[in-house]
MIDREN-776415 format. One record per residue (C-alpha): z, y, x; residue in one letter. Coordinates in steps of 0.25 Angstrom, whole numbers, plus 2048, in hexadecimal, padded with zeros to 3 digits. Example, Ala and Ser with C-alpha at 12.3 -4.5 7.8 and 13.67 -1.06 7.14 Angstrom:
BEGIN
pz = 81F, py = 7EE, px = 831, code = A
pz = 81D, py = 7FC, px = 837, code = S
This chain:
BEGIN
pz = 17C, py = BE0, px = AB3, code = M
pz = 178, py = BD5, px = ABD, code = S
pz = 17B, py = BD7, px = ACB, code = D
pz = 16E, py = BD1, px = ACF, code = A
pz = 166, py = BDA, px = AD9, code = P
pz = 15A, py = BD9, px = ACF, code = D
pz = 163, py = BDF, px = AC4, code = A
pz = 165, py = BEC, px = ACC, code = L
pz = 15D, py = BF8, px = AC8, code = P
pz = 151, py = BFA, px = AD1, code = R
pz = 14B, py = C07, px = AD5, code = G
pz = 14E, py = C16, px = AD1, code = E
pz = 14A, py = C14, px = AC2, code = A
pz = 153, py = C08, px = AC0, code = E
pz = 15E, py = C0E, px = AC7, code = E
pz = 15D, py = C1B, px = ABE, code = L
pz = 15D, py = C13, px = AB1, code = V
pz = 168, py = C0A, px = AB6, code = A
pz = 171, py = C16, px = ABA, code = A
pz = 16F, py = C1C, px = AAC, code = I
pz = 172, py = C0F, px = AA5, code = W
pz = 17F, py = C0D, px = AAD, code = C
pz = 183, py = C1B, px = AA9, code = D
pz = 17F, py = C1A, px = A9A, code = V
pz = 185, py = C0B, px = A99, code = F
pz = 191, py = C0F, px = AA1, code = K
pz = 18E, py = C03, px = AAB, code = L
pz = 190, py = C02, px = ABA, code = E
pz = 182, py = BFC, px = ABB, code = R
pz = 176, py = BF6, px = AB4, code = V
pz = 16B, py = BED, px = AB9, code = G
pz = 15C, py = BEF, px = AB7, code = R
pz = 15B, py = BE4, px = AAD, code = H
pz = 167, py = BE8, px = AA5, code = D
pz = 164, py = BEB, px = A96, code = D
pz = 166, py = BF8, px = A8F, code = F
pz = 16A, py = BF1, px = A82, code = Y
pz = 172, py = BE6, px = A88, code = E
pz = 17A, py = BF1, px = A8F, code = L
pz = 17D, py = BF8, px = A81, code = G
pz = 171, py = C01, px = A81, code = G
pz = 16D, py = C08, px = A74, code = H
pz = 165, py = C14, px = A70, code = S
pz = 16F, py = C1F, px = A73, code = L
pz = 171, py = C19, px = A81, code = L
pz = 162, py = C19, px = A83, code = A
pz = 162, py = C28, px = A7F, code = I
pz = 16D, py = C2B, px = A8A, code = R
pz = 165, py = C23, px = A94, code = M
pz = 158, py = C2B, px = A91, code = A
pz = 160, py = C38, px = A92, code = S
pz = 165, py = C33, px = AA0, code = R
pz = 158, py = C2F, px = AA5, code = L
pz = 152, py = C3D, px = AA1, code = R
pz = 15E, py = C44, px = AA7, code = D
pz = 160, py = C3D, px = AB4, code = T
pz = 151, py = C3A, px = AB7, code = A
pz = 149, py = C43, px = AAF, code = G
pz = 143, py = C37, px = AA7, code = L
pz = 13F, py = C38, px = A99, code = K
pz = 141, py = C29, px = A94, code = V
pz = 13E, py = C26, px = A86, code = P
pz = 149, py = C1E, px = A7F, code = L
pz = 13F, py = C14, px = A7B, code = R
pz = 13E, py = C11, px = A8A, code = F
pz = 14D, py = C0E, px = A8B, code = I
pz = 14E, py = C06, px = A7F, code = L
pz = 141, py = BFE, px = A82, code = D
pz = 144, py = BFB, px = A90, code = N
pz = 153, py = BF7, px = A90, code = P
pz = 155, py = BF3, px = A9F, code = T
pz = 157, py = BFC, px = AAB, code = V
pz = 14A, py = BF6, px = AB1, code = A
pz = 141, py = BF8, px = AA5, code = E
pz = 146, py = C06, px = AA2, code = L
pz = 144, py = C0A, px = AB1, code = A
pz = 136, py = C04, px = AB2, code = R
pz = 132, py = C0E, px = AA7, code = L
pz = 139, py = C1A, px = AAC, code = I
pz = 135, py = C18, px = ABB, code = R
pz = 12E, py = C24, px = AC0, code = K
pz = 120, py = C21, px = AC6, code = P
pz = 11F, py = C22, px = AD5, code = A
């Protein structure tokens, strides 16, 4: 992950996704532009992430959302709750 300030997760949704990615990938931190596939992501990890999003935030996220939106920022944009 880049240490650049623009690489840090922004907002609640990105922070939630980043925290789950850190846990699933066993990383200390991830940035908003880090790529699911480049970090070693695959369908089983996507299932685990979807389950964690459901369990921690009550969000039902289709696997396709995770697989088709491979960065923290992209996925967070889709799951962000309307204000």
